TORKOL-4160 file (C-alpha; in steps of 0.2 Angstrom, whole numbers, padded with zeros to 4 digits, m for minus):
378
<pt num="1" X="m0059" Y="m0039" Z="0006"/>
<pt num="2" X="m0066" Y="m0049" Z="0020"/>
<pt num="3" X="m0053" Y="m0054" Z="0033"/>
<pt num="4" X="m0062" Y="m0070" Z="0037"/>
<pt num="5" X="m0059" Y="m0077" Z="0019"/>
<pt num="6" X="m0051" Y="m0094" Z="0021"/>
<pt num="7" X="m0052" Y="m0112" Z="0016"/>
<pt num="8" X="m0064" Y="m0120" Z="0028"/>
<pt num="9" X="m0059" Y="m0138" Z="0031"/>
<pt num="10" X="m0044" Y="m0136" Z="0020"/>
<pt num="11" X="m0038" Y="m0153" Z="0026"/>
<pt num="12" X="m0051" Y="m0161" Z="0015"/>
<pt num="13" X="m0041" Y="m0155" Z="0000"/>
<pt num="14" X="m0024" Y="m0156" Z="0006"/>
<pt num="15" X="m0013" Y="m0155" Z="0022"/>
<pt num="16" X="m0004" Y="m0138" Z="0020"/>
<pt num="17" X="0009" Y="m0143" Z="0032"/>
<pt num="18" X="0015" Y="m0159" Z="0023"/>
<pt num="19" X="0016" Y="m0154" Z="0004"/>
<pt num="20" X="0009" Y="m0140" Z="m0007"/>
<pt num="21" X="m0008" Y="m0143" Z="m0015"/>
<pt num="22" X="m0006" Y="m0150" Z="m0032"/>
<pt num="23" X="m0019" Y="m0149" Z="m0045"/>
<pt num="24" X="m0016" Y="m0158" Z="m0061"/>
<pt num="25" X="m0024" Y="m0164" Z="m0077"/>
<pt num="26" X="m0026" Y="m0159" Z="m0096"/>
<pt num="27" X="m0029" Y="m0142" Z="m0102"/>
<pt num="28" X="m0045" Y="m0149" Z="m0111"/>
<pt num="29" X="m0055" Y="m0165" Z="m0109"/>
<pt num="30" X="m0054" Y="m0171" Z="m0127"/>
<pt num="31" X="m0062" Y="m0189" Z="m0125"/>
<pt num="32" X="m0067" Y="m0201" Z="m0111"/>
<pt num="33" X="m0052" Y="m0212" Z="m0115"/>
<pt num="34" X="m0040" Y="m0198" Z="m0114"/>
<pt num="35" X="m0047" Y="m0191" Z="m0098"/>
<pt num="36" X="m0048" Y="m0208" Z="m0089"/>
<pt num="37" X="m0031" Y="m0213" Z="m0094"/>
<pt num="38" X="m0023" Y="m0197" Z="m0089"/>
<pt num="39" X="m0032" Y="m0198" Z="m0072"/>
<pt num="40" X="m0027" Y="m0216" Z="m0069"/>
<pt num="41" X="m0009" Y="m0211" Z="m0071"/>
<pt num="42" X="m0010" Y="m0195" Z="m0061"/>
<pt num="43" X="m0019" Y="m0205" Z="m0047"/>
<pt num="44" X="m0003" Y="m0215" Z="m0044"/>
<pt num="45" X="0006" Y="m0199" Z="m0039"/>
<pt num="46" X="0001" Y="m0197" Z="m0020"/>
<pt num="47" X="0005" Y="m0178" Z="m0020"/>
<pt num="48" X="m0009" Y="m0174" Z="m0032"/>
<pt num="49" X="m0026" Y="m0171" Z="m0024"/>
<pt num="50" X="m0037" Y="m0163" Z="m0037"/>
<pt num="51" X="m0039" Y="m0168" Z="m0056"/>
<pt num="52" X="m0042" Y="m0153" Z="m0067"/>
<pt num="53" X="m0049" Y="m0153" Z="m0085"/>
<pt num="54" X="m0056" Y="m0139" Z="m0096"/>
<pt num="55" X="m0074" Y="m0142" Z="m0103"/>
<pt num="56" X="m0078" Y="m0125" Z="m0110"/>
<pt num="57" X="m0063" Y="m0117" Z="m0118"/>
<pt num="58" X="m0064" Y="m0098" Z="m0121"/>
<pt num="59" X="m0053" Y="m0097" Z="m0137"/>
<pt num="60" X="m0046" Y="m0081" Z="m0143"/>
<pt num="61" X="m0053" Y="m0084" Z="m0161"/>
<pt num="62" X="m0068" Y="m0094" Z="m0166"/>
<pt num="63" X="m0065" Y="m0111" Z="m0176"/>
<pt num="64" X="m0052" Y="m0118" Z="m0163"/>
<pt num="65" X="m0057" Y="m0132" Z="m0152"/>
<pt num="66" X="m0069" Y="m0125" Z="m0139"/>
<pt num="67" X="m0071" Y="m0140" Z="m0127"/>
<pt num="68" X="m0083" Y="m0155" Z="m0126"/>
<pt num="69" X="m0095" Y="m0146" Z="m0114"/>
<pt num="70" X="m0107" Y="m0155" Z="m0103"/>
<pt num="71" X="m0103" Y="m0173" Z="m0109"/>
<pt num="72" X="m0086" Y="m0171" Z="m0101"/>
<pt num="73" X="m0094" Y="m0169" Z="m0084"/>
<pt num="74" X="m0099" Y="m0187" Z="m0084"/>
<pt num="75" X="m0081" Y="m0192" Z="m0088"/>
<pt num="76" X="m0075" Y="m0182" Z="m0073"/>
<pt num="77" X="m0088" Y="m0191" Z="m0062"/>
<pt num="78" X="m0080" Y="m0207" Z="m0067"/>
<pt num="79" X="m0063" Y="m0201" Z="m0063"/>
<pt num="80" X="m0069" Y="m0196" Z="m0046"/>
<pt num="81" X="m0077" Y="m0213" Z="m0043"/>
<pt num="82" X="m0063" Y="m0223" Z="m0050"/>
<pt num="83" X="m0048" Y="m0214" Z="m0043"/>
<pt num="84" X="m0054" Y="m0205" Z="m0028"/>
<pt num="85" X="m0047" Y="m0188" Z="m0034"/>
<pt num="86" X="m0057" Y="m0173" Z="m0032"/>
<pt num="87" X="m0062" Y="m0164" Z="m0048"/>
<pt num="88" X="m0061" Y="m0146" Z="m0053"/>
<pt num="89" X="m0067" Y="m0136" Z="m0069"/>
<pt num="90" X="m0067" Y="m0118" Z="m0075"/>
<pt num="91" X="m0084" Y="m0110" Z="m0075"/>
<pt num="92" X="m0088" Y="m0095" Z="m0086"/>
<pt num="93" X="m0107" Y="m0094" Z="m0086"/>
<pt num="94" X="m0120" Y="m0097" Z="m0073"/>
<pt num="95" X="m0126" Y="m0112" Z="m0082"/>
<pt num="96" X="m0109" Y="m0119" Z="m0080"/>
<pt num="97" X="m0110" Y="m0118" Z="m0062"/>
<pt num="98" X="m0127" Y="m0126" Z="m0061"/>
<pt num="99" X="m0120" Y="m0141" Z="m0072"/>
<pt num="100" X="m0104" Y="m0143" Z="m0061"/>
<pt num="101" X="m0115" Y="m0144" Z="m0045"/>
<pt num="102" X="m0126" Y="m0156" Z="m0054"/>
<pt num="103" X="m0112" Y="m0168" Z="m0058"/>
<pt num="104" X="m0104" Y="m0166" Z="m0040"/>
<pt num="105" X="m0088" Y="m0156" Z="m0045"/>
<pt num="106" X="m0078" Y="m0152" Z="m0030"/>
<pt num="107" X="m0069" Y="m0136" Z="m0035"/>
<pt num="108" X="m0074" Y="m0122" Z="m0047"/>
<pt num="109" X="m0062" Y="m0110" Z="m0054"/>
<pt num="110" X="m0064" Y="m0093" Z="m0063"/>
<pt num="111" X="m0052" Y="m0090" Z="m0077"/>
<pt num="112" X="m0041" Y="m0075" Z="m0081"/>
<pt num="113" X="m0052" Y="m0069" Z="m0095"/>
<pt num="114" X="m0068" Y="m0070" Z="m0084"/>
<pt num="115" X="m0060" Y="m0061" Z="m0070"/>
<pt num="116" X="m0057" Y="m0045" Z="m0080"/>
<pt num="117" X="m0076" Y="m0043" Z="m0081"/>
<pt num="118" X="m0084" Y="m0038" Z="m0065"/>
<pt num="119" X="m0101" Y="m0040" Z="m0072"/>
<pt num="120" X="m0098" Y="m0059" Z="m0077"/>
<pt num="121" X="m0089" Y="m0062" Z="m0060"/>
<pt num="122" X="m0105" Y="m0055" Z="m0051"/>
<pt num="123" X="m0116" Y="m0066" Z="m0061"/>
<pt num="124" X="m0106" Y="m0082" Z="m0057"/>
<pt num="125" X="m0105" Y="m0077" Z="m0038"/>
<pt num="126" X="m0124" Y="m0075" Z="m0037"/>
<pt num="127" X="m0125" Y="m0093" Z="m0045"/>
<pt num="128" X="m0114" Y="m0100" Z="m0031"/>
<pt num="129" X="m0124" Y="m0092" Z="m0017"/>
<pt num="130" X="m0128" Y="m0104" Z="m0003"/>
<pt num="131" X="m0117" Y="m0118" Z="m0011"/>
<pt num="132" X="m0104" Y="m0126" Z="0000"/>
<pt num="133" X="m0091" Y="m0127" Z="m0014"/>
<pt num="134" X="m0073" Y="m0122" Z="m0015"/>
<pt num="135" X="m0069" Y="m0108" Z="m0028"/>
<pt num="136" X="m0052" Y="m0104" Z="m0036"/>
<pt num="137" X="m0050" Y="m0086" Z="m0044"/>
<pt num="138" X="m0036" Y="m0084" Z="m0056"/>
<pt num="139" X="m0028" Y="m0067" Z="m0058"/>
<pt num="140" X="m0035" Y="m0056" Z="m0073"/>
<pt num="141" X="m0024" Y="m0057" Z="m0089"/>
<pt num="142" X="m0018" Y="m0039" Z="m0085"/>
<pt num="143" X="m0007" Y="m0034" Z="m0070"/>
<pt num="144" X="m0021" Y="m0027" Z="m0060"/>
<pt num="145" X="m0021" Y="m0032" Z="m0041"/>
<pt num="146" X="m0037" Y="m0022" Z="m0037"/>
<pt num="147" X="m0046" Y="m0032" Z="m0051"/>
<pt num="148" X="m0040" Y="m0048" Z="m0044"/>
<pt num="149" X="m0045" Y="m0043" Z="m0027"/>
<pt num="150" X="m0062" Y="m0037" Z="m0033"/>
<pt num="151" X="m0066" Y="m0054" Z="m0041"/>
<pt num="152" X="m0061" Y="m0063" Z="m0024"/>
<pt num="153" X="m0072" Y="m0051" Z="m0015"/>
<pt num="154" X="m0087" Y="m0054" Z="m0026"/>
<pt num="155" X="m0086" Y="m0072" Z="m0023"/>
<pt num="156" X="m0083" Y="m0070" Z="m0005"/>
<pt num="157" X="m0098" Y="m0059" Z="m0003"/>
<pt num="158" X="m0109" Y="m0072" Z="m0010"/>
<pt num="159" X="m0105" Y="m0083" Z="0005"/>
<pt num="160" X="m0091" Y="m0093" Z="m0002"/>
<pt num="161" X="m0078" Y="m0095" Z="0012"/>
<pt num="162" X="m0068" Y="m0109" Z="0004"/>
<pt num="163" X="m0057" Y="m0098" Z="m0008"/>
<pt num="164" X="m0040" Y="m0100" Z="m0016"/>
<pt num="165" X="m0032" Y="m0088" Z="m0028"/>
<pt num="166" X="m0022" Y="m0094" Z="m0043"/>
<pt num="167" X="m0007" Y="m0085" Z="m0050"/>
<pt num="168" X="m0005" Y="m0088" Z="m0068"/>
<pt num="169" X="0005" Y="m0074" Z="m0074"/>
<pt num="170" X="0000" Y="m0058" Z="m0084"/>
<pt num="171" X="0000" Y="m0053" Z="m0102"/>
<pt num="172" X="0014" Y="m0041" Z="m0105"/>
<pt num="173" X="0022" Y="m0033" Z="m0120"/>
<pt num="174" X="0040" Y="m0033" Z="m0114"/>
<pt num="175" X="0051" Y="m0047" Z="m0121"/>
<pt num="176" X="0051" Y="m0062" Z="m0110"/>
<pt num="177" X="0055" Y="m0081" Z="m0110"/>
<pt num="178" X="0038" Y="m0084" Z="m0102"/>
<pt num="179" X="0021" Y="m0084" Z="m0110"/>
<pt num="180" X="0014" Y="m0074" Z="m0096"/>
<pt num="181" X="0026" Y="m0063" Z="m0085"/>
<pt num="182" X="0026" Y="m0070" Z="m0067"/>
<pt num="183" X="0027" Y="m0052" Z="m0059"/>
<pt num="184" X="0029" Y="m0061" Z="m0042"/>
<pt num="185" X="0027" Y="m0044" Z="m0033"/>
<pt num="186" X="0008" Y="m0045" Z="m0037"/>
<pt num="187" X="0004" Y="m0062" Z="m0029"/>
<pt num="188" X="0016" Y="m0057" Z="m0015"/>
<pt num="189" X="0007" Y="m0041" Z="m0011"/>
<pt num="190" X="m0010" Y="m0051" Z="m0011"/>
<pt num="191" X="m0002" Y="m0063" Z="0001"/>
<pt num="192" X="0003" Y="m0048" Z="0012"/>
<pt num="193" X="m0014" Y="m0040" Z="0011"/>
<pt num="194" X="m0024" Y="m0057" Z="0014"/>
<pt num="195" X="m0011" Y="m0068" Z="0023"/>
<pt num="196" X="m0024" Y="m0082" Z="0026"/>
<pt num="197" X="m0029" Y="m0084" Z="0008"/>
<pt num="198" X="m0020" Y="m0099" Z="0000"/>
<pt num="199" X="m0012" Y="m0094" Z="m0017"/>
<pt num="200" X="m0007" Y="m0108" Z="m0029"/>
<pt num="201" X="0003" Y="m0105" Z="m0045"/>
<pt num="202" X="0000" Y="m0111" Z="m0062"/>
<pt num="203" X="0017" Y="m0114" Z="m0070"/>
<pt num="204" X="0009" Y="m0120" Z="m0086"/>
<pt num="205" X="0002" Y="m0104" Z="m0091"/>
<pt num="206" X="0016" Y="m0093" Z="m0084"/>
<pt num="207" X="0029" Y="m0103" Z="m0095"/>
<pt num="208" X="0020" Y="m0108" Z="m0110"/>
<pt num="209" X="0034" Y="m0121" Z="m0113"/>
<pt num="210" X="0036" Y="m0137" Z="m0103"/>
<pt num="211" X="0055" Y="m0135" Z="m0102"/>
<pt num="212" X="0053" Y="m0120" Z="m0090"/>
<pt num="213" X="0040" Y="m0128" Z="m0078"/>
<pt num="214" X="0052" Y="m0135" Z="m0066"/>
<pt num="215" X="0060" Y="m0118" Z="m0063"/>
<pt num="216" X="0044" Y="m0109" Z="m0060"/>
<pt num="217" X="0037" Y="m0123" Z="m0049"/>
<pt num="218" X="0053" Y="m0122" Z="m0038"/>
<pt num="219" X="0051" Y="m0103" Z="m0038"/>
<pt num="220" X="0033" Y="m0104" Z="m0032"/>
<pt num="221" X="0038" Y="m0115" Z="m0017"/>
<pt num="222" X="0053" Y="m0104" Z="m0013"/>
<pt num="223" X="0041" Y="m0089" Z="m0012"/>
<pt num="224" X="0029" Y="m0098" Z="0001"/>
<pt num="225" X="0015" Y="m0101" Z="m0012"/>
<pt num="226" X="0003" Y="m0114" Z="m0006"/>
<pt num="227" X="0002" Y="m0126" Z="m0021"/>
<pt num="228" X="0004" Y="m0129" Z="m0040"/>
<pt num="229" X="m0009" Y="m0131" Z="m0054"/>
<pt num="230" X="m0001" Y="m0140" Z="m0069"/>
<pt num="231" X="m0007" Y="m0146" Z="m0086"/>
<pt num="232" X="m0004" Y="m0164" Z="m0088"/>
<pt num="233" X="m0009" Y="m0174" Z="m0103"/>
<pt num="234" X="m0006" Y="m0193" Z="m0108"/>
<pt num="235" X="0001" Y="m0187" Z="m0124"/>
<pt num="236" X="0005" Y="m0168" Z="m0124"/>
<pt num="237" X="0011" Y="m0168" Z="m0142"/>
<pt num="238" X="m0006" Y="m0172" Z="m0149"/>
<pt num="239" X="m0016" Y="m0161" Z="m0137"/>
<pt num="240" X="m0030" Y="m0151" Z="m0145"/>
<pt num="241" X="m0025" Y="m0135" Z="m0134"/>
<pt num="242" X="m0009" Y="m0129" Z="m0127"/>
<pt num="243" X="0001" Y="m0144" Z="m0131"/>
<pt num="244" X="0018" Y="m0135" Z="m0129"/>
<pt num="245" X="0015" Y="m0132" Z="m0110"/>
<pt num="246" X="0008" Y="m0148" Z="m0105"/>
<pt num="247" X="0018" Y="m0162" Z="m0098"/>
<pt num="248" X="0016" Y="m0181" Z="m0096"/>
<pt num="249" X="0011" Y="m0189" Z="m0079"/>
<pt num="250" X="0029" Y="m0197" Z="m0078"/>
<pt num="251" X="0036" Y="m0179" Z="m0080"/>
<pt num="252" X="0025" Y="m0173" Z="m0067"/>
<pt num="253" X="0031" Y="m0187" Z="m0055"/>
<pt num="254" X="0049" Y="m0182" Z="m0059"/>
<pt num="255" X="0045" Y="m0164" Z="m0056"/>
<pt num="256" X="0037" Y="m0166" Z="m0039"/>
<pt num="257" X="0051" Y="m0178" Z="m0034"/>
<pt num="258" X="0064" Y="m0165" Z="m0038"/>
<pt num="259" X="0055" Y="m0151" Z="m0030"/>
<pt num="260" X="0065" Y="m0144" Z="m0015"/>
<pt num="261" X="0053" Y="m0140" Z="m0001"/>
<pt num="262" X="0060" Y="m0127" Z="0011"/>
<pt num="263" X="0055" Y="m0124" Z="0029"/>
<pt num="264" X="0046" Y="m0108" Z="0033"/>
<pt num="265" X="0054" Y="m0107" Z="0050"/>
<pt num="266" X="0070" Y="m0114" Z="0058"/>
<pt num="267" X="0078" Y="m0119" Z="0074"/>
<pt num="268" X="0079" Y="m0106" Z="0089"/>
<pt num="269" X="0097" Y="m0103" Z="0085"/>
<pt num="270" X="0093" Y="m0100" Z="0066"/>
<pt num="271" X="0079" Y="m0088" Z="0071"/>
<pt num="272" X="0089" Y="m0078" Z="0083"/>
<pt num="273" X="0103" Y="m0076" Z="0070"/>
<pt num="274" X="0091" Y="m0071" Z="0057"/>
<pt num="275" X="0083" Y="m0058" Z="0068"/>
<pt num="276" X="0099" Y="m0050" Z="0072"/>
<pt num="277" X="0103" Y="m0048" Z="0053"/>
<pt num="278" X="0085" Y="m0041" Z="0051"/>
<pt num="279" X="0089" Y="m0029" Z="0064"/>
<pt num="280" X="0104" Y="m0023" Z="0054"/>
<pt num="281" X="0092" Y="m0022" Z="0038"/>
<pt num="282" X="0080" Y="m0011" Z="0048"/>
<pt num="283" X="0093" Y="0001" Z="0053"/>
<pt num="284" X="0100" Y="0003" Z="0036"/>
<pt num="285" X="0082" Y="0005" Z="0029"/>
<pt num="286" X="0080" Y="0019" Z="0041"/>
<pt num="287" X="0096" Y="0027" Z="0035"/>
<pt num="288" X="0091" Y="0025" Z="0017"/>
<pt num="289" X="0074" Y="0033" Z="0020"/>
<pt num="290" X="0083" Y="0048" Z="0029"/>
<pt num="291" X="0095" Y="0050" Z="0014"/>
<pt num="292" X="0081" Y="0049" Z="0002"/>
<pt num="293" X="0070" Y="0062" Z="0011"/>
<pt num="294" X="0085" Y="0074" Z="0011"/>
<pt num="295" X="0088" Y="0071" Z="m0007"/>
<pt num="296" X="0070" Y="0076" Z="m0011"/>
<pt num="297" X="0072" Y="0091" Z="0000"/>
<pt num="298" X="0086" Y="0097" Z="m0012"/>
<pt num="299" X="0075" Y="0092" Z="m0027"/>
<pt num="300" X="0062" Y="0104" Z="m0020"/>
<pt num="301" X="0075" Y="0118" Z="m0019"/>
<pt num="302" X="0081" Y="0115" Z="m0036"/>
<pt num="303" X="0063" Y="0115" Z="m0043"/>
<pt num="304" X="0059" Y="0132" Z="m0035"/>
<pt num="305" X="0076" Y="0139" Z="m0042"/>
<pt num="306" X="0072" Y="0133" Z="m0059"/>
<pt num="307" X="0054" Y="0140" Z="m0058"/>
<pt num="308" X="0060" Y="0157" Z="m0052"/>
<pt num="309" X="0073" Y="0158" Z="m0067"/>
<pt num="310" X="0061" Y="0151" Z="m0080"/>
<pt num="311" X="0071" Y="0135" Z="m0083"/>
<pt num="312" X="0064" Y="0119" Z="m0089"/>
<pt num="313" X="0061" Y="0105" Z="m0077"/>
<pt num="314" X="0069" Y="0091" Z="m0087"/>
<pt num="315" X="0088" Y="0093" Z="m0091"/>
<pt num="316" X="0092" Y="0079" Z="m0102"/>
<pt num="317" X="0111" Y="0081" Z="m0102"/>
<pt num="318" X="0111" Y="0081" Z="m0083"/>
<pt num="319" X="0099" Y="0066" Z="m0083"/>
<pt num="320" X="0110" Y="0056" Z="m0095"/>
<pt num="321" X="0125" Y="0060" Z="m0085"/>
<pt num="322" X="0117" Y="0054" Z="m0069"/>
<pt num="323" X="0112" Y="0037" Z="m0077"/>
<pt num="324" X="0130" Y="0034" Z="m0084"/>
<pt num="325" X="0139" Y="0039" Z="m0068"/>
<pt num="326" X="0127" Y="0030" Z="m0055"/>
<pt num="327" X="0127" Y="0014" Z="m0066"/>
<pt num="328" X="0146" Y="0014" Z="m0066"/>
<pt num="329" X="0147" Y="0016" Z="m0048"/>
<pt num="330" X="0133" Y="0004" Z="m0043"/>
<pt num="331" X="0139" Y="m0010" Z="m0054"/>
<pt num="332" X="0156" Y="m0008" Z="m0048"/>
<pt num="333" X="0149" Y="m0011" Z="m0030"/>
<pt num="334" X="0141" Y="m0027" Z="m0036"/>
<pt num="335" X="0123" Y="m0020" Z="m0039"/>
<pt num="336" X="0112" Y="m0027" Z="m0053"/>
<pt num="337" X="0112" Y="m0015" Z="m0068"/>
<pt num="338" X="0093" Y="m0018" Z="m0072"/>
<pt num="339" X="0089" Y="m0015" Z="m0053"/>
<pt num="340" X="0099" Y="0001" Z="m0053"/>
<pt num="341" X="0090" Y="0008" Z="m0069"/>
<pt num="342" X="0073" Y="0004" Z="m0061"/>
<pt num="343" X="0078" Y="0012" Z="m0045"/>
<pt num="344" X="0085" Y="0028" Z="m0054"/>
<pt num="345" X="0070" Y="0030" Z="m0065"/>
<pt num="346" X="0058" Y="0028" Z="m0050"/>
<pt num="347" X="0068" Y="0042" Z="m0041"/>
<pt num="348" X="0069" Y="0053" Z="m0056"/>
<pt num="349" X="0050" Y="0051" Z="m0059"/>
<pt num="350" X="0046" Y="0057" Z="m0041"/>
<pt num="351" X="0058" Y="0071" Z="m0044"/>
<pt num="352" X="0049" Y="0077" Z="m0060"/>
<pt num="353" X="0032" Y="0075" Z="m0051"/>
<pt num="354" X="0038" Y="0086" Z="m0036"/>
<pt num="355" X="0046" Y="0099" Z="m0048"/>
<pt num="356" X="0030" Y="0099" Z="m0058"/>
<pt num="357" X="0020" Y="0103" Z="m0043"/>
<pt num="358" X="0031" Y="0117" Z="m0038"/>
<pt num="359" X="0030" Y="0124" Z="m0055"/>
<pt num="360" X="0011" Y="0125" Z="m0053"/>
<pt num="361" X="0013" Y="0136" Z="m0037"/>
<pt num="362" X="0014" Y="0154" Z="m0041"/>
<pt num="363" X="0028" Y="0164" Z="m0033"/>
<pt num="364" X="0024" Y="0178" Z="m0022"/>
<pt num="365" X="0028" Y="0190" Z="m0036"/>
<pt num="366" X="0016" Y="0181" Z="m0048"/>
<pt num="367" X="0002" Y="0180" Z="m0036"/>
<pt num="368" X="0001" Y="0199" Z="m0033"/>
<pt num="369" X="m0013" Y="0209" Z="m0042"/>
<pt num="370" X="m0007" Y="0220" Z="m0056"/>
<pt num="371" X="m0011" Y="0236" Z="m0047"/>
<pt num="372" X="m0001" Y="0230" Z="m0032"/>
<pt num="373" X="0014" Y="0227" Z="m0044"/>
<pt num="374" X="0012" Y="0244" Z="m0052"/>
<pt num="375" X="0011" Y="0252" Z="m0035"/>
<pt num="376" X="0027" Y="0243" Z="m0029"/>
<pt num="377" X="0037" Y="0247" Z="m0045"/>
<pt num="378" X="0031" Y="0266" Z="m0044"/>
């Protein structure tokens, strides 16, 4: 990914030093009255800088409300003129891009279903070539960081330098209180790889329920994410799409007022003490890695011994005993059981892989030609 990817003139959108970027508005533009009334209330909240509304809704099955289309663009133009809020919509086809630019939409975003298809992303990127517009790229619905990065790269390669990423969670089959699993490790890794790329979080789609949105919004700011994208409707209970995850403008105001914004750096004394603690962590990490390397050396020895004696790699009785014993010890030491299970399984997976590789290597005896074996045994 291009390392020069950044928001050019981001101060036009928001001041990243004063408050996270807040994007808010209904999941779907349903009527001119609904859009304008919601926008007027949102405009009273100074933290909100961009008004969002879906015009083309990619529904899972046909027959559901699929958006008002182009007529909604004229409503957003009125929102911009009356409130001063910048506007953003999702684009899924090149003609959407052309219409958005025609109606002076400030920010375009690529949805999660779009980002999974590189062909579609490329078509959209080509439609944006040479246009000084800000583009936000949501993560794909599946937890694939490379696919997300690929979408950003395609847009960036088209000459778009004003880029943001949107973390909206991932479709996952494990049981979860969330509609889409947050999997924070993925946006955190994206931030590590491209530190200058702003990442905002979409708590509405992560949660799927309005009662969880405050928690996820706080988590986003605690993890140094750069903003929030929230679905806000004048009357969520009658919304035509995603009513359960939308909140009222009053609830948005309350949410932002209760958001605890933490500093990213502290006083010289704080930083000095923090650095001393980090030095201890670095030392312990080095010791952990040395112990882990020694453990894997012994695993290799065990693998060779099993191979030479024609014994299976997996020993279920031994593995079950390890799980029981290590969980007992670890939880007694105050370690989280789920964390321990993940760690033990990861180590065991590596052990199996190393032993499998050893089993694939022939012993000196096995590698001898038949006539050499006969000669030596004669």
